[in-house]
VOPAGU-2260 file (C-alpha; in pm, 1 decimal, decimal comma):
REM VOPAGU-2260
SITE   aa  ch    i         X         Y         Z
SITE  MET   A    0   -3393,9   -2257,2    2683,9
SITE  ASP   A    1   -3065,3   -2239,7    2504,6
SITE  SER   A    2   -2720,2   -2277,4    2659,2
SITE  ALA   A    3   -2708,7   -1907,0    2759,6
SITE  GLY   A    4   -3047,0   -1934,8    2928,0
SITE  LEU   A    5   -3207,8   -1661,4    2715,8
SITE  GLY   A    6   -3461,5   -1854,1    2519,4
SITE  VAL   A    7   -3513,3   -1823,7    2147,0
SITE  ARG   A    8   -3731,9   -1510,6    2156,5
SITE  ARG   A    9   -3483,2   -1312,9    2365,2
SITE  ALA   A   10   -3190,4   -1433,4    2156,3
SITE  VAL   A   11   -3366,9   -1317,0    1840,5
SITE  GLY   A   12   -3438,7    -987,9    2015,4
SITE  PHE   A   13   -3068,0    -936,2    2075,2
SITE  VAL   A   14   -2961,9   -1035,0    1723,4
SITE  ALA   A   15   -3236,6    -861,4    1523,2
SITE  PRO   A   16   -3113,7    -500,9    1564,4
SITE  ALA   A   17   -2766,5    -599,2    1447,3
SITE  LEU   A   18   -2909,1    -779,6    1145,2
SITE  VAL   A   19   -3123,6    -477,5    1058,2
SITE  LEU   A   20   -2819,7    -248,8    1075,0
SITE  ILE   A   21   -2614,8    -487,2     861,6
SITE  GLY   A   22   -2894,7    -495,5     606,0
SITE  VAL   A   23   -2939,7    -118,4     599,8
SITE  PHE   A   24   -2574,0     -19,1     591,1
SITE  LEU   A   25   -2408,5    -310,6     406,7
SITE  VAL   A   26   -2647,4    -528,9     208,5
SITE  PHE   A   27   -2879,1    -262,9      63,7
SITE  PRO   A   28   -2598,9     -27,6     -54,6
SITE  THR   A   29   -2414,3    -319,7    -211,6
SITE  LEU   A   30   -2721,2    -436,4    -403,6
SITE  TRP   A   31   -2806,9     -77,1    -504,9
SITE  THR   A   32   -2451,4     -21,5    -633,4
SITE  LEU   A   33   -2468,8    -339,9    -840,3
SITE  TYR   A   34   -2805,4    -229,0    -982,6
SITE  ILE   A   35   -2670,5     116,2   -1071,4
SITE  GLY   A   36   -2363,5     -44,3   -1229,6
SITE  ILE   A   37   -2555,8    -264,7   -1471,6
SITE  THR   A   38   -2815,3      -6,9   -1579,2
SITE  ASN   A   39   -2809,0     332,1   -1749,7
SITE  TYR   A   40   -2971,7     479,4   -1438,1
SITE  GLN   A   41   -3002,9     859,5   -1441,6
SITE  LEU   A   42   -3142,0    1097,5   -1182,1
SITE  THR   A   43   -3306,9    1340,3   -1425,8
SITE  GLY   A   44   -3444,9    1346,7   -1776,9
SITE  PRO   A   45   -3665,4    1107,1   -1970,3
SITE  ALA   A   46   -3431,8     810,1   -1913,8
SITE  ALA   A   47   -3476,9     845,3   -1536,4
SITE  ALA   A   48   -3829,0     703,5   -1555,3
SITE  ASP   A   49   -3723,2     380,4   -1724,2
SITE  PRO   A   50   -3363,5     268,6   -1664,6
SITE  ARG   A   51   -3238,6      12,4   -1915,3
SITE  VAL   A   52   -3007,5    -280,8   -1833,9
SITE  VAL   A   53   -2675,1    -233,8   -2012,6
SITE  GLY   A   54   -2483,5    -517,6   -1847,9
SITE  LEU   A   55   -2110,3    -467,5   -1810,9
SITE  ASP   A   56   -2091,7    -182,5   -2064,2
SITE  ASN   A   57   -2040,8      67,9   -1782,6
SITE  VAL   A   58   -1745,5    -130,2   -1648,7
SITE  VAL   A   59   -1590,3    -166,9   -1994,5
SITE  ASP   A   60   -1629,6     207,2   -2057,2
SITE  ALA   A   61   -1465,5     287,1   -1723,1
SITE  VAL   A   62   -1169,8      54,6   -1781,4
SITE  ARG   A   63   -1112,2     200,4   -2128,2
SITE  ASP   A   64   -1123,1     558,5   -1997,1
SITE  PRO   A   65    -764,9     686,0   -1942,5
SITE  LEU   A   66    -879,1     930,9   -1674,0
SITE  PHE   A   67   -1032,0     646,0   -1472,6
SITE  THR   A   68    -728,6     417,8   -1506,5
SITE  ASN   A   69    -499,8     705,8   -1408,6
SITE  SER   A   70    -715,8     772,9   -1101,6
SITE  VAL   A   71    -697,9     406,0   -1001,6
SITE  ALA   A   72    -318,8     409,0   -1041,7
SITE  ILE   A   73    -289,0     720,5    -824,8
SITE  GLN   A   74    -515,1     568,9    -560,2
SITE  MET   A   75    -310,6     249,2    -552,4
SITE  ASP   A   76       9,9     451,6    -515,3
SITE  GLU   A   77    -141,2     660,5    -234,3
SITE  SER   A   78    -266,0     353,7     -48,3
SITE  ARG   A   79      77,5     192,3     -76,6
SITE  PHE   A   80     231,7     511,6      69,1
SITE  PHE   A   81     -26,1     514,0     349,1
SITE  ARG   A   82      45,5     154,4     442,6
SITE  ALA   A   83     419,3     218,4     443,9
SITE  THR   A   84     407,7     531,7     657,8
SITE  VAL   A   85     114,8     477,0     893,7
SITE  ALA   A   86      74,2     102,9     920,0
SITE  GLY   A   87     444,4      27,6     910,7
SITE  ASP   A   88     442,7    -211,2     614,3
SITE  SER   A   89     769,3    -247,5     430,8
SITE  CYS   A   90     622,5    -233,1      81,4
SITE  ILE   A   91     853,4      46,4     -40,0
SITE  SER   A   92    1180,8     -91,7    -162,1
SITE  THR   A   93    1496,9      79,5     -32,6
SITE  THR   A   94    1728,1     -74,3    -290,5
């Protein structure tokens, strides 16, 4: 028996569903996103059958794309506005 009086099997029974949910909704999507990011993965066409590892080329292409960098800048500006209005942060200067 452990200090809660459950025993190891019952304790594992309580923790296992939470670990499964964490794996399904956090760990797997994170690993899948990393895999997609370092390959030329496509959903259709001949390249879909055999994705090739391209490393950080996708990241470099995204950072060099002006549309992407503009989108990131807009998102950062919107999140700063959200924090200032909803969360009450004082990140907008009044001077």
